[in-house]
N, C-alpha and C positions, 0 to 999 in steps of 0.2 A: 329279364326284359317282358314288359307288360304285352299281353295279347291285344289286337285291337276287337273293337266289340262292333256287331252289326244289329240293327233292329230292323225286323220286318214289320212294316206299318200299313194300314189301309182299312177300307170299311170293312163291315163284316160280310163273308160269303165270296170273297175274291180269291181264296184259295192259299191263304198264308200260312195255314198248318201243314197243307200238302207239301209245299215249297221248303217249309222248315224240316219236315222228315226227311225229304230227299237230300239237304244239305247235311243234316247231322249223322246220315247214314242209318243202316240197318242194324248196327250193332247196338245203338241207343233206342230203347223202347220209349214208349210214350210218357211212361211215368217215372222213368229213373233217369233222365239225361245227366244231372250231376245229382248224385244221392243227397239227399235231404235240403237240397236249396228249396224246390218248391214241389206241390203235388200236381200243379196244373201246366205243367210242359212249358214253362217260361223261358228256361235257360238251359243252354247246352254248349257244347263245343263242337266245331266244325274244321274241315280242313280242305285247302284248295291250293294244288301246284307247291306242295310242301309248305305252306304257311297255315298256321293253326290260328283261329280266331274264335272268339266269343259270339254266340248269336242269340237273340231275344226274339221270341215270338209273343206278339201282344194280342190282346183281344181286340176285335174291331173297334174302330171310331165312329161312333154315332152321335147325332146331335139329339137334344132333348135335357129334360131335367129330372128325370126318372134317376132314382139312386143308383139303378144297375147302368145306366148310360153314362152318368158322371163317373163313376168308377172305371169304366172302360176307356173312358177318355183320359183320365187321371192316369191309368197305366200306361197307356200309349205316350203320353207326355213325357212321363218320367223315364220310359225307355228311350225316348228320343233325345233327353238330356245325358242320358249315360252312354250313347252310342257315337262311336268315330264316323261312322257311314251308315244310311238310312236307305234300304230298300222299299221302294213305294210302290205297292202292288195295287194293280187296277184288274179289272174284267174286261178282256178283249171281245167277248160277245156282246156285252151289254152297253159299251161305249162309256163316255164320260158321264157321270151323274153329279147331283148336286152335292152329295156326300164326298164324292172325289174331290171337288173343287173347294170344299172345307177343309180337307185334309191337307190338302196342297198349301193352304193360306196357313195352315199351323207348321206346315215344314219350311216355308218362306221365312218364317220368325226364328227358325232354329240356327239358321246359318250352317248348318251341316251339310256336307256333300250328300246329295241324293241321287240316287240310280234308280229309274223308272222302269218296273217290270211289268209288261202287258201279259198277264196269265191267260190261260185257257185258250190259246192259240195252238191249235191241235194239228193243223195240217197247213201248208204252204199256201193254199187257197185264201185262207183267213190273214195273209200277211197285209195285204192292202187296206185293212180296217185299223191298221195301229197308228196310221198317219194323223188322224184326229188328236192324239195323245200329245203330239209336239205342243199343242195350246197350253197343256198344264205348266210349260214353262221350265222343264227339267233336262232340256235336249233330247238326245236320241233315245226313243223307247226300245228296250228289249223285248222281242215276242219270245214268250216262253210257255211251255206246257207241264205244270206241275205233274198231271197224270202220267204222261209219258215221259218225262224228264228231258224234255227237248229244250234247247237254248239256254240252259243253265250255265255252261260253260263260259259263254260269251258274256253273262251277266256277271259272274263271277271275277272275270279277268277285268272288268270295268271297276268292280267293287275293291278289289286289290290296289289299283291304282290310285285309291284315295286314301289308302292306309297311312296315317303318319309315321316318319320313320321313328324308330325306337333306338336310341344310343344305348349300347351297353355301357355299363359303369368300367371306368378304367380298373385292370386287373391289381393296380399296385394301391388303388385307392383302399385305405384303411378306415375308412368313414364307417361308422357303426348306423345302418338305416334300420328304423324301428317304427313299428305303427301299433295303434291301439284298436282292437275289435271288441266286440259286445253288444248286446241286445240293447235296445233304445234306453235312455234315461238312467244308464249305470254311471255316468260321469265321465264320460272321455273326454269331452271338449273341456271341462272343468280342469280335467289332470293335465291336458296339454298345455292349457293356460298357466297350471300351477307349476309344472316342470320350467316352462321358459321364465316365469317370472321369479322363480327361486333360483335359477342359474344366472340369469341376468347378463348372460354373455352371448347374446344373438350376433351370429355373425353374417348372414344374409338372407334374405328370401329366395328361393330358388322356384322358377315356373314349373308346376306340376306337370304331369303326363295326363291328368284328366282335369276336365273344365272345372272350375269353380274350385280347384284345389291349390294350396300353396303347401309346399315342404319347406319346414323352417330348420335350420341348422345352428346349432351351438356347441360350445367347447366346455370341457369339464377337467381338470386334472391333465391337460395336455392330449387328451382326446376328443377328436370330431364326431358329432353324431348328426343325424337328421331325423326329425320327427315326420313321418309321412302321413299328413292330414287328409282324410277323405273328402270327397266334394259332399257339399250340404244340398238338400232339397232346395229348390229355389221357390217353391212356394210352401205356405203353411196351410194347415186345416187337418181336419180328421182324415179324409181321403188320403192325403199325402203320407201323414204320419203313420197311416196302418199299412201301406205297402211295404212289409218287411221284407218280401223277397228282393226288392231293390237295394235294400240296405244290406242285404246278405252279397248280390253282387259287388257292392262297393267294397265290402271287406275282401272278398276274394282278389279285387285289383290290388287293394293295398298290400295282402299276404304277398302276392306274386312279387313285389318290389321291395319287399322287407328281408333284412337279416335275421330280424328278432321281431317276435309278435307277443304283444301284451294282452292276455286274454282279461279283460275287465268284468270283473263280478260285482255285485250290490250286496254290501253286508246286510242292510235292511230287509230286503227282500228275499234273500238267500238264492239257492240255487234251483235252477228251473231247466227243464228239458232243452229249452232253446239255447241255453248256456253251453250245455255239451256239444250240441250241433256245431255251433259257431267255433268252438275250440278244435272240434275235428277237422275242420277245414285246414288250420294251421298245421295241425300233427300231419294230415295227410301229405300235405305240401313239403313236410320235411324241415320247417323253419325251426329255429331255437324258440322258445317259449317261456314266459314268465307270467305265473298267475297274480293278477293283482285284485286284492280285496278292497274295493274302494267303501267311503261311508263309514269307516271302522268308528268314527267317533259319534254315530248316530245310533249305536245300539248299548244297551247296559252289558258291562264287561265287569268280569273279575279274573282270578288267577288262572282259571279253568278255561274260559271263554275262547283263547286264541287256539288250544289244542283241541277244543271240541269241533271249532270251525274248522280246523285243519284235517280231523278225522273225516268230517262230511266232505271236503273237497277230495280227497284222497279215495273216498268210496265212491262218489259220483263221476271222478274223472281218472279212473283207473289206467287209462291209456296214456295218462300225463303224468306219471309216477316219478319221472325224471324232472319235472319242471319245478322250480322254487316258487315259494308263496310269499308274497309281501303284503302287508297289512297296513293300510294309510288312509288319510283323508285328504283330498284335494281341496276340500272347503277350508280346512282349518291347518292344513300342510303338515299335520302331525305325520311323523314317519317318513315323510316325501323323500328325505335324504338317503333313504335305504333302496329307492328304486333303481338309480342309474349304476351303483356297484353291480346289482344282479343283473340288468343289461349287459353289462361290459363282461361279467364271467360267463353268462350265457353265449354271448357272442364268440368269446374267445375258445371256448368248449367246442363250438359248433364248427371251428375251422381247425379244432387241433388234429395233429398229426402223431401217432406214436411209432416207435422203432419196431421193424418187423421182429428182430431178435427178443425183445423184451415181451412184445405181444405174444409171441410163441411159448415164452416161458409161463405166461398167465395161464395159456390154453393147457399147457401140459399138466400144470399144478390143477387146473380144474378137473381134467380127466382123472388125474390121482385122487382128487378130493371125491369125486364122484363118477365112479366108471360109467361108461355108456351102456344103457341097457340094450338086450336083444330084441329085434322087432321082427315077427314072424320066422324066426330061426336064424336070422341074419344079425350080424353085429355091425355096427359102423365103426369105421376106422377114421380118425382126424389125422391127417398127415402133417399139415401146417397151415397157417393163417397168415394173411397180410391186409393191410389197408389200402384200399384202391381209390378213395374219394374222400372228401370232406364236405361239409355244408349239404346235408349232414354227414357226419364220419360213417365211412360205409367199409365193411370187411368181408372178404371172401375167404372162406374155409374150404380147404381143398381135402375131399374125402373118397371113401371107395364106393360110396353109392348115395347120391343126395337125397333120394327118397326114405333113407333110414334115420335123417336128421328130424327128430320129432320135434313139434313146436316146444313142448315143455323142456327139452333139453337145450334147445336154441336158445330160450329165455333164460335158462340158467348160465349158459356160455354169456348172455349179455349182461346178466347180473354181475359175473366174475370180471367182465371188462370194466364196468362202471366201478366196481370196487377198486380195481387197480389203477384207473387213469381218471377218475371223476366223471366228466362228461355232464355234469349237472346242467340242465336248460337244455339239452339238446336230445333228439331222437338219435339212435344209431340203428344202422340197419346190417343184417348179417344175411349173406347167402352162401350156399352152399355149393360147390362146384365139383365135378368128378375129376379126378387127378388123372390125365392121360399118360 
């Protein structure tokens, strides 16, 4: 179920960043809200009344044609497009300014729910000053103080009222939902079109849970699939195309709703650091993964090329050693037939369960093959193991002391489990618990 997204917008110096810090909590520092997403504190997660949601902090919206001002306005506009609910922040000490009115005009056009927050109302005597903000046309203004944390509860109560309902998929629904993620210009859209054009068995168009997004379903070999397509930028131009932080947010939303994630690489340009960051989001989310090397037709190849490229992928994506690699061309449709079978296999392995008796036979064989080393004079004893969850497959190993299970031996056990049961295309998790 996708989290709702809240954008905090307003002109500069109304206290947006202070409120942002309050909402995300002390545990999230300025530079690491969500690792690898941005370095300028744009995106984080927050929680209110047991409801988790994403929150976007934007640069202040200012008028003018200077490049920096254009960039700030562009960031705010994209954030507004991404959001389900908008917190419009104004300064209670300064009253309504011309810039506030310009921001209001921008928000009118968005047709999004807007909660008006009047910041810097630090004492009750100032509350009479907020009534002028009714004239902005967004209903009741909420007096708050970012410095002292006052009034935030009432504001968040109102925000939650505007969250769209998120329907959970039926537990019996065996439709495989997959999304494509990757940096710009690796051919994701072309690959979507090729998949649908190749199958030619489109069932229906399903209204997406993000604006400007359509999830498209198709069938192949009596199995139903849904391609989760992410919302496209409404405007074109260099300013919008370079806002990669919002592309990341879009990818995160798609990952949340996917069973399988296709990490799309560009064979022409090779692997760059951004590819690894994007792939890391899907891995951390515990989704099944297939690595897709697109534009395979555009490079000079011989009998060694595929092996050499695979070696590079395995070296750069060591954390995805379980993910199959598919080489294809969305443009020429070469090898496109190899993609869906890999998606199916990854999905089935993602939800695979193994019998405890067979699992424990594998664990005992592993212990016989490689006895547990001593750690600080103590020796780990493994009593038994069991699978406790799927998507991803999750195992609990009951031991005498969880601290004695070294990472290297945990990795050894994971490899033995993979050798015995497959699990290609899916991460697996192993937890040590002390036997009571």
